[in-house]
PAZAPA-4460 file (N, C-alpha, C; in steps of 0.05 Angstrom, whole numbers, plus 32768, in hexadecimal, padded with zeros to 4 digits):
% residues 161
    n_x    n_y    n_z   ca_x   ca_y   ca_z    c_x    c_y    c_z   seq   type   mol
   7F90   938B   8014   7FAC   938C   8015   7FB4   93A9   8009     1      M     A
   7FA7   93AF   7FF3   7FAD   93CB   7FE5   7FA9   93E2   7FF9     2      R     A
   7F93   93DF   8009   7F8E   93F5   801C   7FA3   93F5   8032     3      K     A
   7FAF   93E1   803A   7FC4   93E2   804E   7FDC   93EE   8042     4      T     A
   7FE5   93E9   8029   7FFC   93F3   801E   7FF7   9412   801C     5      V     A
   7FE1   941C   8011   7FDA   9438   8010   7FDA   9447   8029     6      L     A
   7FD0   9437   803F   7FD0   9443   8059   7FED   9448   8063     7      L     A
   8000   9437   805F   801B   9436   8066   8027   944F   8059     8      V     A
   8022   9452   803E   802E   9467   802F   8025   9482   803B     9      M     A
   8008   9484   8041   8001   949E   804B   800E   94A3   8066    10      V     A
   800F   948C   8077   801E   9493   8091   8039   949D   8090    11      V     A
   8048   948F   807D   8066   9496   807C   8067   94B4   8070    12      V     A
   8055   94BA   805B   8058   94D4   8050   804F   94E6   8069    13      V     A
   803B   94E3   8078   8031   94F5   808B   8046   94F9   80A2    14      A     A
   804F   94E3   80AB   8064   94DF   80C1   807F   94F1   80B9    15      A     A
   8087   94E9   80A0   80A2   94F5   8096   809D   9513   8092    16      S     A
   8088   951D   8088   8085   9539   8082   8081   9546   809F    17      A     A
   8073   953C   80B2   8071   9548   80CA   808B   954A   80DC    18      S     A
   8099   9536   80D8   80B3   9538   80E7   80C5   954D   80DA    19      A     A
   80C7   954B   80C0   80D9   955E   80B4   80D1   957B   80B7    20      W     A
   80B6   9583   80B6   80AD   959B   80BC   80B0   95A1   80D9    21      R     A
   80B0   9591   80ED   80B4   9596   8109   80D2   95A1   810B    22      W     A
   80E4   9593   80FB   80FF   9598   80FF   810A   95B1   80ED    23      R     A
   80F8   95B8   80DB   80FF   95D0   80C8   80E8   95E3   80C5    24      H     A
   80DF   95ED   80DC   80C7   95FF   80DC   80C8   9617   80C8    25      A     A
   80E3   9620   80C4   80E7   9636   80B4   80EF   9631   8097    26      D     A
   80E8   961B   808A   80F0   9612   8071   80E1   9621   805C    27      A     A
   80EE   962A   8046   80E2   9638   8031   80CC   9628   8025    28      P     A
   80B6   9639   801E   80A1   962D   800F   80A0   962D   7FF1    29      V     A
   809E   9615   7FE6   809E   9612   7FC8   8087   9614   7FBB    30      A     A
   8082   961F   7FA5   8067   9623   7F96   8066   960B   7F81    31      D     A
   8061   95F4   7F8A   8060   95DC   7F79   8047   95DC   7F68    32      A     A
   8048   95CD   7F53   8030   95C7   7F43   801C   95BC   7F55    33      N     A
   8003   95C6   7F53   7FEE   95BD   7F67   7FE5   95A1   7F63    34      R     A
   7FE8   9599   7F4A   7FE0   957D   7F46   7FF3   9568   7F51    35      L     A
   800E   956E   7F4D   8024   955F   7F55   8026   955D   7F76    36      I     A
   8025   9574   7F81   802B   9577   7F9E   8013   956C   7FAF    37      A     A
   8018   9568   7FC7   8007   955D   7FDA   7FF3   9548   7FCF    38      N     A
   7FFA   9534   7FC2   7FED   9521   7FB6   7FFE   9508   7FB9    39      R     A
   7FEF   94F2   7FBE   7FFE   94D5   7FBF   8000   94CC   7FA4    40      I     A
   8017   94C4   7F99   801C   94BB   7F7D   8025   949D   7F81    41      W     A
   801C   948A   7F73   8027   946F   7F75   802C   9463   7F59    42      I     A
   803B   9450   7F56   8040   9445   7F3C   802E   9431   7F33    43      D     A
   801C   9424   7F48   8009   9412   7F41   7FF8   940A   7F5B    44      H     A
   7FE1   9402   7F57   7FD1   93FB   7F6E   7FDC   93E0   7F76    45      V     A
   7FE2   93D8   7F90   7FED   93C0   7F98   7FD8   93AA   7F91    46      P     A
   7FE6   9393   7F8A   7FD7   937A   7F83   7FD4   936A   7F9B    47      R     A
   7FE5   9369   7FAE   7FE6   935A   7FC6   7FF5   9365   7FDC    48      N     A
   7FF7   935C   7FF3   8004   9367   800A   8023   9368   8007    49      E     A
   802F   9357   7FF4   804C   9356   7FF1   8055   9368   7FD7    50      K     A
   8043   9373   7FC9   8047   9382   7FB0   8053   939D   7FB9    51      D     A
   806C   93A3   7FB3   8077   93BD   7FB8   806D   93D2   7FA5    52      T     A
   8065   93E9   7FB2   805B   9400   7FA2   806D   9416   7FA3    53      V     A
   8076   9421   7F8C   8087   943B   7F90   8073   9453   7F92    54      E     A
   807B   9466   7FA4   806B   947E   7FA8   807B   9496   7FA9    55      A     A
   806F   94AB   7FA0   8079   94C6   7FA0   8067   94DB   7FAC    56      F     A
   8073   94EC   7FBC   8063   94FE   7FCA   8075   9519   7FCC    57      F     A
   806A   9530   7FC6   8075   9549   7FC9   8065   955D   7FDA    58      A     A
   806E   9567   7FF0   8061   9577   8000   8066   9596   7FF8    59      N     A
   8050   95A4   7FEE   8054   95BF   7FE3   805A   95D3   7FFB    60      R     A
   8050   95D2   8012   8057   95E6   8026   8074   95E5   802D    61      K     A
   807C   95CD   8034   809A   95CC   803F   80AF   95C6   802A    62      D     A
   80A9   95C2   8010   80BB   95BD   7FFC   80C9   95A2   8004    63      A     A
   80BA   958F   800E   80C6   9575   8014   80B8   955F   8002    64      L     A
   80C9   954D   7FFB   80BD   9535   7FEB   80C5   951B   7FF6    65      G     A
   80B8   9504   7FE8   80BF   94EC   7FF2   80BD   94D7   7FDA    66      L     A
   80D3   94C6   7FD7   80CF   94AF   7FC7   80CF   9498   7FDA    67      F     A
   80BD   9486   7FD5   80BA   946E   7FE6   80B0   9457   7FD5    68      A     A
   80B9   943D   7FE0   80B2   9425   7FD5   80AB   9415   7FED    69      A     A
   8090   9409   7FED   8085   93FC   8004   8071   93E7   7FFC    70      S     A
   8072   93D0   800B   805D   93BA   800B   8050   93BE   8025    71      S     A
   803E   93AE   802C   8033   93AF   8047   8046   93A7   805B    72      Q     A
   805B   9397   8056   8070   938D   8068   808A   939B   8068    73      W     A
   8091   93A8   8054   80AC   93B4   8053   80AB   93CC   8042    74      R     A
   80BC   93DF   804B   80BF   93F7   8038   80DA   9408   803E    75      G     A
   80DD   941B   802A   80F3   942E   802D   80E8   9446   8023    76      R     A
   80F7   945C   802C   80F2   9476   8021   8109   9488   8021    77      Y     A
   8108   949D   8013   811C   94B1   8014   8111   94CE   800E    78      E     A
   8115   94E0   8023   810A   94FC   8021   811D   950A   8012    79      L     A
   8111   9520   8006   8122   9534   7FF8   8116   954F   7FFB    80      F     A
   8127   9562   7FF9   811E   9580   7FF7   811B   9587   7FD8    81      R     A
   810A   959B   7FD4   8109   95A4   7FB7   8101   95C0   7FB5    82      Y     A
   8108   95CB   7F9D   8102   95E5   7F95   80F3   95E3   7F78    83      E     A
   80E1   95F0   7F71   80D4   95EE   7F56   80DA   9603   7F47    84      V     A
   80DF   95FB   7F2E   80E5   9610   7F17   80DC   9606   7EFE    85      G     A
   80C8   9610   7EF5   80B8   9608   7EDC   80AE   95EE   7EE2    86      G     A
   80B2   95D9   7ECE   80AA   95BC   7ED3   80BE   95AB   7EDF    87      G     A
   80D0   95BA   7EEF   80E6   95AC   7EFA   80E7   95AD   7F1A    88      E     A
   80F0   9599   7F27   80F5   959A   7F45   8112   9597   7F48    89      L     A
   8120   95AB   7F55   813C   95A8   7F5A   813C   959B   7F74    90      R     A
   8147   9582   7F74   8145   9571   7F8B   8162   956F   7F99    91      V     A
   815E   956C   7FB3   8177   9568   7FC5   816D   9552   7FD8    92      V     A
   817F   953A   7FDA   817A   9526   7FEC   818D   952C   8005    93      Y     A
   8182   9536   801B   8193   953B   8031   81A6   9528   803A    94      P     A
   819D   950D   803A   81AC   94F7   8045   81C7   94F5   8037    95      Q     A
   81C6   94FA   801C   81DF   94F6   800D   81EB   950D   8002    96      T     A
   81DB   9524   8002   81E4   953D   7FF4   81E2   953F   7FD7    97      G     A
   81D6   9528   7FCC   81D1   9528   7FAE   81BF   953D   7FA4    98      E     A
   81C3   9546   7F8E   81B2   9559   7F82   81AA   9551   7F66    99      R     A
   8191   9556   7F5B   8189   9551   7F41   8173   9562   7F3A   100      E     A
   8171   9566   7F1F   815A   9574   7F16   8145   9560   7F08   101      S     A
   812D   9560   7F12   8118   954B   7F0D   8101   955B   7EFD   102      V     A
   80FD   9551   7EE5   80E7   955A   7ED6   80CE   954C   7EDB   103      R     A
   80B9   955A   7EE3   809D   954F   7EEC   8086   9558   7EDA   104      V     A
   8075   9548   7ED0   805E   9551   7EC2   8048   953F   7ECC   105      K     A
   8030   954D   7ED2   8018   9540   7EDD   8002   9547   7ECE   106      A     A
   7FEF   9534   7EC9   7FD8   953B   7EB8   7FC1   9529   7EC1   107      K     A
   7FA8   9530   7EBB   7F91   951E   7EBC   7F96   9504   7EA9   108      R     A
   7F8F   94EE   7EB2   7F90   94D6   7EA0   7F7B   94C1   7EA8   109      C     A
   7F78   94AB   7E9A   7F68   9497   7EA1   7F78   947C   7E9C   110      A     A
   7F8D   947A   7EA9   7F9C   9465   7EA5   7F9B   9453   7EC2   111      E     A
   7F9A   943A   7EBF   7F9C   9425   7ED6   7F86   942A   7EE9   112      R     A
   7F71   9435   7EE0   7F5B   943C   7EF2   7F62   9455   7F06   113      G     A
   7F72   9464   7EFF   7F7A   947C   7F0F   7F74   9496   7EFF   114      L     A
   7F75   94AD   7F0E   7F6D   94C7   7F02   7F82   94D9   7EF6   115      D     A
   7F9A   94D4   7F04   7FB1   94E7   7EF9   7FCA   94D7   7EF8   116      F     A
   7FDA   94E3   7EE4   7FF5   94D6   7EDD   8009   94EA   7EE3   117      C     A
   8020   94E1   7EEE   8039   94F4   7EF2   8050   94E4   7EE4   118      L     A
   805D   94F4   7ED6   8075   94EA   7EC9   808D   94F8   7ED3   119      E     A
   80A0   94EA   7EDC   80BA   94F4   7EEA   80D3   94ED   7EDA   120      I     A
   80E0   9500   7ECF   80FA   94FB   7EC1   8113   9506   7ECE   121      D     A
   8126   94F7   7ED1   813E   9501   7EDC   8142   94FA   7EF9   122      G     A
   8130   94EE   7F06   8134   94E5   7F23   8141   94CA   7F24   123      A     A
   8156   94CC   7F38   8164   94B1   7F3C   8157   949F   7F4D   124      S     A
   8140   94A8   7F5B   8131   9499   7F6A   8114   9492   7F61   125      R     A
   8106   947F   7F68   80EB   947A   7F61   80EA   9472   7F43   126      G     A
   80D0   9473   7F38   80CB   946D   7F1E   80C4   9482   7F0D   127      V     A
   80C0   947D   7EF4   80BC   9495   7EDF   809E   949C   7EDE   128      K     A
   808D   948B   7EE6   806D   9490   7EE3   8060   9489   7EFB   129      K     A
   804F   949C   7F06   803E   9498   7F1D   8024   94A0   7F13   130      Y     A
   8011   9495   7F27   7FF5   949C   7F22   7FE6   94A2   7F3D   131      Y     A
   7FD0   94B3   7F3A   7FC1   94B9   7F54   7FA4   94B9   7F4F   132      S     A
   7F94   94BF   7F60   7F78   94C2   7F5F   7F6B   94DA   7F6B   133      R     A
   7F55   94E3   7F65   7F46   94F6   7F74   7F43   94EF   7F91   134      E     A
   7F46   9500   7FA3   7F44   94F8   7FBD   7F5D   94EE   7FCC   135      G     A
   7F76   94EC   7FBB   7F8F   94E3   7FC7   7FA0   94FA   7FCD   136      W     A
   7F93   9514   7FD2   7F9F   952A   7FDB   7FA7   9526   7FFA   137      E     A
   7FBF   9530   8000   7FC8   952D   801F   7FCF   954A   8027   138      V     A
   7FC6   9552   803D   7FD1   9569   8049   7FDE   9560   8062   139      D     A
   7FFB   9560   8062   800A   9558   8078   8008   9567   8092   140      P     A
   7FFD   9581   808E   7FF8   9593   80A2   7FDE   958E   80B3   141      G     A
   7FCF   957C   80AC   7FB7   9575   80B6   7FBB   9567   80D3   142      R     A
   7FA5   9569   80E4   7FA7   955B   80FE   7FA7   953E   80F8   143      S     A
   7FB1   9531   810D   7FB1   9511   810E   7F93   9507   8108   144      A     A
   7F7F   9511   8113   7F62   9508   8110   7F5D   950C   80F2   145      G     A
   7F64   9522   80E6   7F5C   9529   80CC   7F6A   9514   80B9   146      A     A
   7F80   950F   80BE   7F91   94FD   80AF   7F86   94E2   80B1   147      M     A
   7F7E   94DA   80C6   7F70   94C0   80C9   7F58   94BD   80BB   148      E     A
   7F48   94D3   80B8   7F31   94D2   80A7   7F36   94CE   808B   149      G     A
   7F4C   94DB   8081   7F51   94DA   8068   7F5D   94BE   8062   150      Q     A
   7F6C   94B3   8072   7F77   9499   806E   7F5E   9484   806C   151      V     A
   7F4A   948A   807E   7F34   9476   807D   7F23   9478   8062   152      E     A
   7F23   948F   8056   7F14   9495   8040   7F23   9487   8028   153      A     A
   7F41   9488   8028   7F4F   947B   8013   7F4C   945E   8017   154      L     A
   7F4E   9454   802F   7F49   9436   8033   7F30   942E   8027   155      R     A
   7F19   943C   802C   7EFE   9434   8024   7EFE   9435   8006   156      A     A
   7F0A   9449   7FFA   7F0C   9449   7FDC   7F18   9430   7FD0   157      Q     A
   7F2E   9426   7FDA   7F3C   9410   7FCD   7F2E   93F7   7FD7   158      L     A
   7F1E   93F3   7FEF   7F0D   93DC   7FF4   7EFA   93DA   7FE0   159      V     A
   7EED   93EF   7FD5   7ED6   93F1   7FC6   7EDC   93E5   7FAB   160      A     A
   7EF7   93E3   7FA4   7EFF   93DA   7F8A   7EFB   93BD   7F84   161      E     A
***
């Protein structure tokens, strides 16, 4: 079940980023923290197929991010644009026009069986703490075949637990 939820998150992130990049080919490139950007962040590993997992993703190349909440069966997401300044993301939600400054801090950790911790302060969406693992890096510019290979590797990793 956990593998399906993670697969859904990866597909949502990849599809949303690809669609946005296609419509905004000339978008400015942000220089985000390398540990935060292009990595899938979740609030916990799902316990079953109905367990809702909060996720965060920030695409460095297109300065596009995503807050999502999804189980295997239902989900919601909101995309945002951002600029980086110090340890802050200046976020704009295009759907509503809302703006906010979000402080982000990522580091290596060994909590909940995951490798990285991300603290987010000041965001009106998502949760305050997310986690990630080695190998959960995502390049939304990859081909569909390469993305499928990465999704399969993530699935295998969760099945092995």
